[in-house]
Structures are given as C-alpha cells and as structure tokens.
SEZARO-722945 format. One record per residue: residue number from 1; residue in three letters; z, y, x of N, C-alpha, C in turn. Coordinates in steps of 0.2 Angstrom, whole numbers. Each point is the difference from the previous one (the first is absolute). Example, Ala and Ser with C-alpha at 12.3 -4.5 7.8 and 13.67 -1.06 7.14 Angstrom:
    n  res    nc3    nc2    nc1   cac3   cac2   cac1    cc3    cc2    cc1
    1  ala     39    -28     66      0      6     -4      0      6      4
    2  ser     -4      5     -2      1      6      4      3      5     -4
END
This chain:
    n  res    nc3    nc2    nc1   cac3   cac2   cac1    cc3    cc2    cc1
    1  met   -118   -186    258      7      3     -3      1      5     -6
    2  thr     -5      6      3     -2      4     -4     -4     -1     -6
    3  ser     -5     -4      2     -4      0     -8      4     -7     -5
    4  ile      4     -2      3      5     -4     -5      4      4     -5
    5  ala      2      5      6      7      6     -4     -2      2     -5
    6  leu     -7      3      0     -5      6     -4      0     -3     -7
    7  pro     -3     -6     -1      0     -4     -6      7     -1     -4
    8  ala      2     -2      5     10     -3     -4      2      8     -3
    9  ala     -1      7      8      4      5     -6     -5      3     -6
   10  arg     -7     -1     -1     -2      1     -5      3     -5     -7
   11  glu      0     -7      2      2     -2     -6      8      1     -2
   12  arg      4      2      4      6      4     -2     -1      5     -3
   13  arg     -4      5      1     -1      6     -3     -3     -2     -8
   14  arg     -4     -4      0     -3     -2     -7      5     -4     -5
   15  leu      4     -3      3      6     -5     -2      6      5     -4
   16  arg      0      7      6      6      4     -3     -4      4     -6
   17  leu     -8      3      2     -3      3     -5      2     -4     -8
   18  ser     -1     -8      1     -2     -3     -6      5      1     -2
   19  ala      7     -1      2      7      1     -2      2      5     -5
   20  arg     -2      5      6      1      7     -4     -3      3     -6
   21  ala     -7     -5      1     -4      2     -8      3     -3     -6
   22  arg      2     -8      1      5     -2     -3      4      2     -4
   23  arg      4      4      2      5      3      0     -2      6     -4
   24  asn     -6      4      1     -2      5     -3      0     -3     -7
   25  leu     -6     -6      1     -3     -2     -8      6     -1     -4
   26  ala      7     -2      3      3     -4     -5      3      6     -2
   27  gly      1      7      4      6      7     -3     -6      2     -6
   28  trp     -6      0      2     -5      2     -6      0     -5     -6
   29  gly      2     -5      0     -1     -6     -4      7      3     -6
   30  phe      4      0      4      7      1     -3      1      8     -4
   31  ser     -3      3      3     -3      8     -2     -4      0     -5
   32  leu     -5     -5     -3     -4      0     -4     -1      2     -7
   33  pro      7     -4     -2      2      0     -8      2      8      0
   34  phe      3      3      5      3      6     -3     -4      5     -1
   35  leu     -6     -2      6     -7      5      1     -3      0     -6
   36  ile     -3     -6     -4     -3      0     -5      5      2     -6
   37  leu      5      1     -1      3      3     -5      1      4     -1
   38  tyr      1      5      8      1      7      2     -8      3     -3
   39  ala     -5     -4      3     -7      3     -3     -2      0     -6
   40  val      3     -4     -4     -2     -1     -6      5      6     -4
   41  phe      5      0      1      4      4     -6      3      5      4
   42  glu     -2      4      8      3      4      0     -8      4      3
   43  leu     -2     -4      6     -6      5      1     -5      3     -4
   44  val     -3     -7     -5     -6     -1     -3      2      9     -6
   45  pro      6     -2      0      1      6     -9      1      7      5
   46  val      2     -1      6      1      8      2     -7      2      2
   47  val     -5     -2      2     -7      1      2     -4      0     -7
   48  ala      1     -4     -5     -2      0     -6      2      7     -4
   49  ala      6      1      1      1      7     -3     -1      6      4
   50  leu     -2      0      5     -3      6      3     -7      1     -3
   51  gly     -2     -5      0     -8     -1     -4     -1      4     -5
   52  phe      5     -2     -4      2      0     -8      4      8      0
   53  ser      0      3      5      4      7     -2     -6      5      1
   54  phe     -8     -3      3     -5      3     -1     -5     -1     -7
   55  thr      2     -3     -4     -3     -2     -6      6      3     -7
   56  asp     -5     -1     -5      5      3     -7      1     -6     -3
   57  leu      3     -6      2      3     -6      0      5      2     -6
   58  arg      1     -3     -5      2      1     -6      2     -7     -5
   59  ser      5     -1     -3      0     -4     -4     -5     -6     -3
   60  arg     -5      5     -3     -5     -5     -3     -4     -2      5
   61  asp      0      0      7     -5     -3      4      3     -5      4
   62  leu      6     -2     -2      3     -4      3     -3     -9     -1
   63  leu     -5      0     -4     -5     -7      3     -3      0      2
   64  asn     -2      7      3     -9      0      5      5      5      4
   65  pro      4     -1      3      2      6      7     -5      2      3
   66  leu     -6     -5      3     -3      0      7     -7      5     -3
   67  asn     -2      1     -8     -5      5     -2      1      7     -3
   68  val      9      1      2      0      7      0     -2      5      3
   69  asp     -3      6     -1     -6      6      1      7      3      6
   70  pro     -3     -1      7      4      6      3      0      7     -3
   71  val      7      3      3      1      9     -3      1      2      6
   72  gly     -1     -1      7      0      3      7      8      0      0
   73  thr      2      9      1      7      2      1      1      4     -6
   74  ala     -1     -4     -5     -1      5     -6      8      0     -2
   75  asn      3     -7      1      6     -1     -1      5      3      2
   76  tyr     -1      1      9      5      7      4     -2      5     -1
   77  ala     -6      1     -3      0      8     -2      3      1     -6
   78  arg      0     -4     -3      6      1     -7      6      2     -1
   79  leu      3     -5      6      7      4      4      0      5      1
   80  leu     -3      6      2      1      6      4      2      4     -7
   81  ser     -5     -3     -6      3      5     -7      2     -4     -6
   82  asp      5     -5      3      4     -2     -4      8      1      1
   83  asp      3      6     -5      7     -1      1      5     -5      0
   84  val     -2     -4     -5      6     -5      3      1     -2      6
   85  phe     -7     -1      2     -1     -4      6      6      6      6
   86  trp     -2      5     -1      3      4      5      6      3     -2
   87  gln      4     -4     -7      5      2     -1      5     -6      4
   88  ala     -4     -5     -2      3     -7      4      3     -1      8
   89  ile     -7      4      3      1      2      7      7      5      1
   90  ala     -1      5     -2      7      2      1      6     -2     -2
   91  asn      0     -5     -6      6     -2     -1      1     -6      5
   92  thr     -4     -4      2      2     -5      4      1      3      9
   93  leu     -1      5      3      1      3      3      6      3      0
   94  tyr      3      3     -6      6      3     -1      7     -7      0
   95  phe     -3     -4     -3      4     -6      0      2     -1      5
   96  ala     -5     -3      6      0     -3      6      4      5      4
   97  ala     -2      6      1      3      6      5      7      0     -2
   98  val      4      0     -6      5      0     -2      4     -6      1
   99  thr     -4     -5     -3      6     -8      1      0     -1      7
  100  val     -5      0      4     -1     -2      7      7      2      3
  101  pro      0      6      3      7      6      3      7     -4     -3
  102  leu     -1      2     -6      9     -2     -3      0     -9      1
  103  thr     -5     -5     -2      3     -5      2      2     -1      8
  104  ile     -5      3      4      0     -1      7      9      0      2
  105  val     -1     10     -3      9      1      2      4     -4     -3
  106  ile      1      0     -6      5     -5     -2      2     -6      3
  107  gly     -8     -2      1      1     -8      2      4     -1      8
  108  met     -2      5      3      2      1      9      8      1     -3
  109  ala      2      6     -3      6      3     -2      6     -9     -1
  110  leu     -4     -5     -6      2     -4      0      2     -6      5
  111  ala     -5      0      3      0     -5      8      6      2      2
  112  phe      0      6      2      6      3      6      4     -2     -2
  113  ala      3      2     -7      7     -1     -4      2     -7      1
  114  leu     -7     -7     -1      3     -6      0      0     -2      8
  115  asn     -1      3      3     -1     -3      8      5      2      2
  116  ser      4      7     -1      6      2      3      5      2     -3
  117  gly      0      2     -5      4      4     -4      4     -4     -5
  118  ile     -4     -5     -4      3     -6     -4      2     -5      4
  119  asn      6      0     -2      2     -7      6      1     -7     -5
  120  arg      3      0     -6      0     -3     -7     -7     -1     -5
  121  leu      2     -5     -1     -5     -4     -6     -7      5      2
  122  lys     -1      0      7     -8      0      2     -5     -4     -4
  123  thr      0     -6      0     -6     -6     -3      0      3     -7
  124  phe      6      1     -2      1      3     -9     -5      6      0
  125  phe      0      4      3     -2      6     -2     -9      0      3
  126  arg     -1     -6      5     -6      1      1     -5     -6     -3
  127  val      3     -2     -4     -3     -6     -6     -1      6     -6
  128  ser      5      4     -3      0      4     -4     -6      6      0
  129  tyr     -1      2      7     -5      5      3     -7     -2     -2
  130  tyr      0     -8      2     -6     -3      2     -1     -4     -7
  131  leu      3      0     -5     -1     -5     -6     -6      5     -4
  132  pro      0      5     -2     -6      4     -4     -7     -1      3
  133  val      0      0      7     -8     -3      3     -1     -6     -2
  134  val      3     -6     -2     -2     -5      0      0     -3     -9
  135  ser      1      6     -2      0     -1    -10     -5      2      0
  136  ser      0      0     -7     -8      0     -4     -1      6     -1
  137  ile     -6      4      3      0      8     -2      0      1     -6
  138  val     -4     -4     -6     -1      1     -5      7      1     -5
  139  ala      4     -6      3      8      1     -5      4      6      3
  140  ile      0      3      7      1      5      0     -1      4     -3
  141  ala     -7      1      1     -3      6     -5      1      2     -8
  142  val      2     -7     -2      2     -1     -7      6      4     -1
  143  ile      5     -4      5      9      4      1     -2      5     -1
  144  phe     -3      5      5      1      4      1     -5      5     -4
  145  arg     -4     -2     -4     -3      4     -5      7      1     -7
  146  tyr      3     -5      0      6     -1     -6      5      7      3
  147  leu      1     -1      7      6      3      4     -2      8     -2
  148  leu     -8      2      2     -2      7     -3      0      2     -6
  149  gly      0     -4     -5     -2      3     -6      3      6     -2
  150  gln     -1      2     -7      0      6      0      8      0     -4
  151  glu     -2     -3     -5      7     -1     -6      5     -5      3
  152  ile     -1     -7      1      1     -5      2      3     -1      7
  153  gly     -3      4      5      0     -3      6      9      1      4
  154  leu      0     -3      4      6      0      3      1      7      4
  155  val     -6      1      3      2      8      4      0      4     -4
  156  asn     -2      1     -6      1      6     -4      6     -2     -3
  157  val      3     -6     -3      8      1     -4      4      2      7
  158  val      0      0      5      5      0      5     -1      9      1
  159  leu     -6      0      0     -1      9      0      3      4     -6
  160  gly     -1     -4     -7      3      3     -5      7      1      1
  161  trp      4     -5      4      7      0      1      2      6      3
  162  phe     -3      5      4      1      4      3     -4      8     -3
  163  gly     -1      0     -7     -5      3     -4     -6      3      2
  164  ile     -3     -4      5     -7      1      3     -6     -3     -4
  165  asp     -4      1     -4     -5     -3     -4     -7      0      4
  166  gly      0     -6      4     -3     -3      3    -10     -1     -4
  167  pro     -2      1      6     -8     -1     -3     -3     -6     -3
  168  asn     -6      1     -1     -4     -6     -2     -3     -2      6
  169  trp      4     -5      5     -3      0      9     -7     -3     -1
  170  leu      0     -5     -4     -8     -4      1     -6      4     -4
  171  met      2      6     -3     -4      2     -5     -2      7      3
  172  asp      4      4      2     -1      6      3     -3      2      9
  173  pro     -6      4     -4     -3      2      4      2      1      7
  174  phe      6      3      0      2      1      8      7     -6      4
  175  trp      3     -2     -4      5     -6      1     -3     -8     -1
  176  ala     -7     -1     -4     -2     -5      2     -3     -4      7
  177  met     -1      5      4     -2     -3      8      7     -4      4
  178  pro      4      7     -2      7     -1      6      3     -7     -4
  179  ser      0     -1     -6      2     -6     -2     -2     -4      3
  180  leu     -8     -2      0     -3     -5      5      2     -1      7
  181  ile      0      6      1      1      2      8      8     -4      0
  182  gly      5      2     -4      6      0      3      2    -11     -3
  183  met     -5     -3     -3     -1     -7     -1     -2     -4      5
  184  ala     -6      2      5     -2      0      5      4     -1      5
  185  val      4      6      2      4      0      6      6     -4     -2
  186  trp      3     -2     -5      5     -3     -2     -2     -8      2
  187  arg     -8     -1     -2      0     -8      2     -2     -2      7
  188  his     -3      7      3     -3     -4      8      5      2      5
  189  val      6      4     -2      4      3      7      3     -6      3
  190  gly      2     -4     -3      2     -8      2     -6     -4      4
  191  phe     -5      1      0     -6     -3      4      2      4      6
  192  val     -2      5      1      3      6      5      4     -1      2
  193  met      7     -1      1      7      1      0     -1     -8      4
  194  val     -2     -5     -4      0     -7      6     -4      0      8
  195  ile     -6      5     -1     -4      0      5      3      5      5
  196  tyr      2      4      0      4      5      3      6     -2      3
  197  leu      4     -5     -3      4     -4      1     -1     -6      5
  198  ala     -5     -3      0     -2     -4      6     -2      4      6
  199  gly     -4      7      0     -2      4      4      8      2      4
  200  leu      4      3     -4      7      3      3      4     -8      2
  201  gln     -2     -5      1      4     -8      1     -2     -1      8
  202  ser     -9      3      0     -3      0      5      1      6      6
  203  ile      4      2     -1      0      5      6      6      0      2
  204  pro     -1     -3      8      7     -1      4      5      5      0
  205  gly      6     -3     -1      8      4      0      1      5      7
  206  glu     -3     -5      6     -1      5      6     -1      6      0
  207  leu     -5      1     -5     -4      6      0      5      7     -2
  208  tyr      5     -3     -7      2      4     -2      8      3      4
  209  glu      1     -6      6      6      1      4     -1      3      6
  210  ala     -6      1      1     -2      4      6     -1      7     -3
  211  ser     -4      1     -5      0      7     -2      8      2     -1
  212  ser      4     -4     -3      7      4     -1      4      0      6
  213  ile     -1     -2      5      3      0      7     -4      7      0
  214  asp     -6      0     -1     -3      7      4      3      8     -4
  215  gly      2     -3     -6      3      5     -3     -3      2     -6
  216  ala     -4     -4     -4     -4      3     -4      4     -4     -7
  217  ser     -1      5     -3      5      0     -8     -5     -4     -4
  218  ala      4     -1     -5     -4     -6     -5     -5      3     -4
  219  arg     -3      8      0     -7      1     -3     -4     -1      6
  220  gln      2      4      6     -4     -3      8     -2     -6      0
  221  arg      4     -5     -1     -2     -9      1     -4      1     -6
  222  phe     -1      3     -7     -4     -2     -6     -6      3      2
  223  trp     -1      7      3     -6      2     -1     -6     -1      7
  224  his      6     -3      6     -4     -2      6      0     -7      2
  225  val      5     -5     -5     -1     -5      3     -3     -5     -6
  226  thr      4      0     -7     -3     -4     -5     -7      1     -5
  227  leu      0      7      0     -7      2     -2     -8     -1      4
  228  pro      1      1      6     -5     -2      5      1     -7     -1
  229  leu      2     -6      1      1     -6      0      0     -3     -8
  230  leu      0      6     -4     -4     -3     -6     -4      2     -1
  231  arg     -4      2      3     -8      2     -2     -3     -5     -5
  232  pro     -2     -5      5     -4     -7     -1      0     -3     -7
  233  thr      8      2     -1      2     -5     -8     -1      6     -4
  234  thr      1      9      0     -3      5     -4     -6     -1     -2
  235  leu     -4     -1      7     -9      0     -3     -1     -4     -6
  236  phe      3     -7      3     -3     -6     -4      2      1     -7
  237  leu      6      4     -1      3      2     -7     -3      5     -3
  238  val     -3      4      4     -3      4     -4     -8      0     -2
  239  ile     -3     -2      4     -8     -4     -1      2     -3     -7
  240  val      4     -7      1      0     -6     -6      2      6     -5
  241  ser      6      6      2      2      3    -10     -4      4     -2
  242  val     -4      1      3     -6      6      0     -7     -4     -4
  243  ile     -1     -7      3     -5     -5     -3      3     -1     -6
  244  gly      7     -3     -1      1     -2     -7      1      4     -5
  245  asn      2      7      1      1      3     -4     -5      6     -4
  246  leu     -7      0      4     -5      2     -1     -4     -5     -5
  247  gln      3     -5     -1     -2     -5     -6      3     -2     -5
  248  phe      7      6      1      4     -2     -7     -5     -1     -6
  249  phe      2     -5     -4     -3     -2     -7      5     -3     -5
  250  glu      5     -3      2      4     -2     -5      6      5     -4
  251  glu      0      4      5      6      6     -3     -2      4     -5
  252  pro     -8      3      0     -3      3     -4     -1     -5     -8
  253  phe     -4     -4      3      0     -5     -6      4     -4     -4
  254  val      8      0      2      4     -3     -4      4      5     -4
  255  met      1      7      6      5      4     -2     -3      6     -4
  256  thr     -7      1     -1     -1      7     -1     -8      0     -3
  257  gly     -4     -7      2     -6      0     -3     -4      5      4
  258  gly      0      3      7     -5      7      2      3      7     -3
  259  gly      5     -1     -6      0      8     -3      4      1      4
  260  pro      4      6     -2     -3      3     -6     -5      6      4
  261  leu     -6      0     -5     -6      7      3     -1     -3      7
  262  his     -1     -6      0     -2     -4      9      3      1      4
  263  arg      6      4     -1      5      1      6      3     -6      5
  264  thr      0     -7     -3      1     -5      4     -6     -5      1
  265  thr     -4      3     -1     -7     -6      1     -1      1      9
  266  ser      1     -5      0     -3     -3      5     -8     -2      3
  267  ile     -2      0      7     -6     -3      0      1     -7     -3
  268  ser      3     -4      3      2     -7     -3     -1      1     -8
  269  phe      4      3     -1      1     -1     -9     -8      4     -4
  270  leu     -3      4      6     -7      2     -4     -5     -5      2
  271  ile      0     -4      5     -6     -4      0      5     -8     -5
  272  tyr      3      1      0      3     -6     -7     -2      2     -7
  273  asp      0      7     -1     -2      3     -5     -7      0     -1
  274  thr     -2      3      5     -9      0      0     -2     -9      2
  275  phe      3     -3      1     -3     -7     -1      0     -3     -8
  276  gly      7      2     -1      0     -4     -7     -4      4     -6
  277  thr     -4      6      2     -4      1     -5     -7      0      1
  278  gly      0     -5      4     -8     -4      2     -3      5      5
  279  gln      2      5      2     -4      2      7      1     -2      6
  280  tyr     -3     -6      0      0     -4      8     -1      6      4
  281  gly     -6      1      2     -3      4      6      5      6      1
  282  tyr     -2      3     -6      7      5      4      7      1      1
  283  ala      4     -7     -3      5     -2      2      0     -3      6
  284  ala     -5     -3      6     -2     -3      4     -1      6      4
  285  ala     -2      5      0     -1      8      2      7      2      4
  286  ile      5      1     -7      4      3      2      5     -5      3
  287  ser     -1     -6      1      4     -6      4     -1      1      9
  288  tyr     -8      2     -1      0      1      8      1      7      3
  289  val      0      7     -7      4      6      4      8     -3      1
  290  leu      2     -2     -3      9     -1      1     -1     -4      8
  291  phe     -4     -8      0     -1     -2      5      0      5      9
  292  leu     -5      4     -1     -1      5      5      5      5      0
  293  val      4      3     -5      6      4      1      5     -3      3
  294  ile      3     -7     -1      5     -6      3     -3      0      7
  295  ala     -5     -2      3     -3      0      5      0      6      5
  296  leu     -3      7     -3      1      4      4      7      4      2
  297  leu      4     -2     -7      7      3      3      5     -5      5
  298  ser     -4     -6     -2      4     -6      4     -1      2      8
  299  val     -6      3      1     -4      0      8      3      9      1
  300  val      0      5     -2      5      4      2      7     -2      0
  301  gln      4     -1     -3      7     -4      2      1     -4      5
  302  phe     -6     -3      1      1     -6      6     -1      5      6
  303  arg     -3      5      1     -3      5      5      6      5      0
  304  leu      3      2     -3      4      5      0      9     -1      1
  305  leu      1     -6     -2      8     -5      1     -3     -3      9
  306  arg     -6     -3      0      0     -2      7      0      5      3
  307  ser     -3      6      1     -1      6      4      6      2      4
  308  thr      7     -1     -5      5      1      1      5     -6      2
  309  ser     -2     -5      2      4     -3      3     -3     -1      7
END
C-alpha cells in the first residue's frame, strides 16, 4: 500500500507544481508588455543618463553618442564651482521649506473646517478648493502672471485703491520667489485637504466620545487623539509634497523665466536650461544630484516621522 501511495503523492505534487508554474507563466506573460515598455522608455534612459553624466556629451555628438570621450567626474566637479547651480539649490530648498509647511497647515485647517465646522455647501467648497489641483499648471501660471503684473495686474490695482504702490512682484528679486510660493500653495492645498478629510473621516467617533467623557477639552482631543491618528496621513503628505516641490519647474518657466538674477531658478529649470544649450552630459549630472537630494531628504523624513509614531 505504501509503495502505491508514494507515486500517487509525488504525482499530485507534480501536478500542483505544474499548475503553479502555469499560473506564474501566465502572470509574467501579462506583465511582459509593461516590462518591455518600462525597460525601453524608463530603465534604459535612466541608466544611459547616468553614463552620459560622466561624459562631455553635447549637441554636436548626437549622431555618435557612443563615441564621446569620458571625462570622469569632471561634470560633478564643475558643479562645485558653478554659482548658478548653488543658487538653484538654495532656491529649490527655500521653495520647498516654505511651501510644504504652509500647504500642510492650511490644508489641515480646511479639512477640519469641512469635516466639522461647515455644515452647508460642503460639496461646493470641496470642489472649489480641489479644482486648482486638476487644472493646468501652465494656465494657472499664465493667469497669475497677469494678476501679479506691475502696471495692469489686478493685485496692484487693488492695492492702488488703498494708496499702496505695489512692487513688480515677478521681477523684484525679493518678491519673485514668494509670489511663486503663494501660487504653489494655492494650487496644492486642495490635494492636502482631500487627503486629510479622508484621514479625519477614518477616525472612530467613539474615541472622541471617550475622551470627552474623561474631561478632555477640544484642544486636548486635537493634540492627543486627532494628530497621533493622522501621523500616517501626515507622513504621506509631507514626503509626497517635498518630492513634488523639489522638482518645481512650470512656475519659474512660465512666470519668471528663472529670473530676476536667477532668484527663481530651480534645479529642474536649470536642468532644462542646460539641456537646451546642448550640454547634455552636464545636464545629466545635475539631474542625478537632484535625484540624490530627493532620495536623501525622503529617507530622513521617513525616519524622523516614523520615529515619532
């Protein structure tokens, strides 16, 4: 009996393995078109750009990119003495450091208001605040460029009614970056609001009832119930916002052209401008520096915020 059962058991295992192999093969078959497209249009260009960052590839070399002489780390060494690069680094960090906290705080406040404080027209307010998120950034930037114009801009016209001579917002070295920050906060606050609304609505109401019975005030409920339970949401929003704002490009491209005096030149804009002048190897090096900055800041944020949870 035992000698008969062993071959049968082996046959059942073989059939199970064969069925599993067929399922795996079918899964890889369905995934293959995506993997091919990903490799051709994503993986290969990323790896090629890394290689080109160690060369002096220029527009004149496009017909023979594989015959370009390597320059080692010369492009990265050039970054250390490039004043425009360091200005772009400072501008990008300044933009992200101001935009992210403002967007998070304002978005959270709007979410609280729509979740508990506003009882009528909730849908109208949600759609109104979220509408800039789904609108074209180029169209928004063009509108803000006209709003902030020195002579015919609506902002300066309104200030003139009160006897205030408004500055040239987009061409003033001091006001140019705050103008871009204001537009970016206005555009992204709706996204933060919607995510916080989802987080607030997932908090059980029993927790608030229990804390109220224990004598907790509204402020104590916020600090000791709401905020701790919103930490995963905040972690997600901070990381996504930092990554997005470190890559800001459309705002200076449409509104200021990187000026005045490179005060609004971001890393992404500098990459675009460098690539446009035909310095492909140097532009690739700047791109990988931006990648390293984003990766490093994301890891630091993730560790800091997770350590407090």
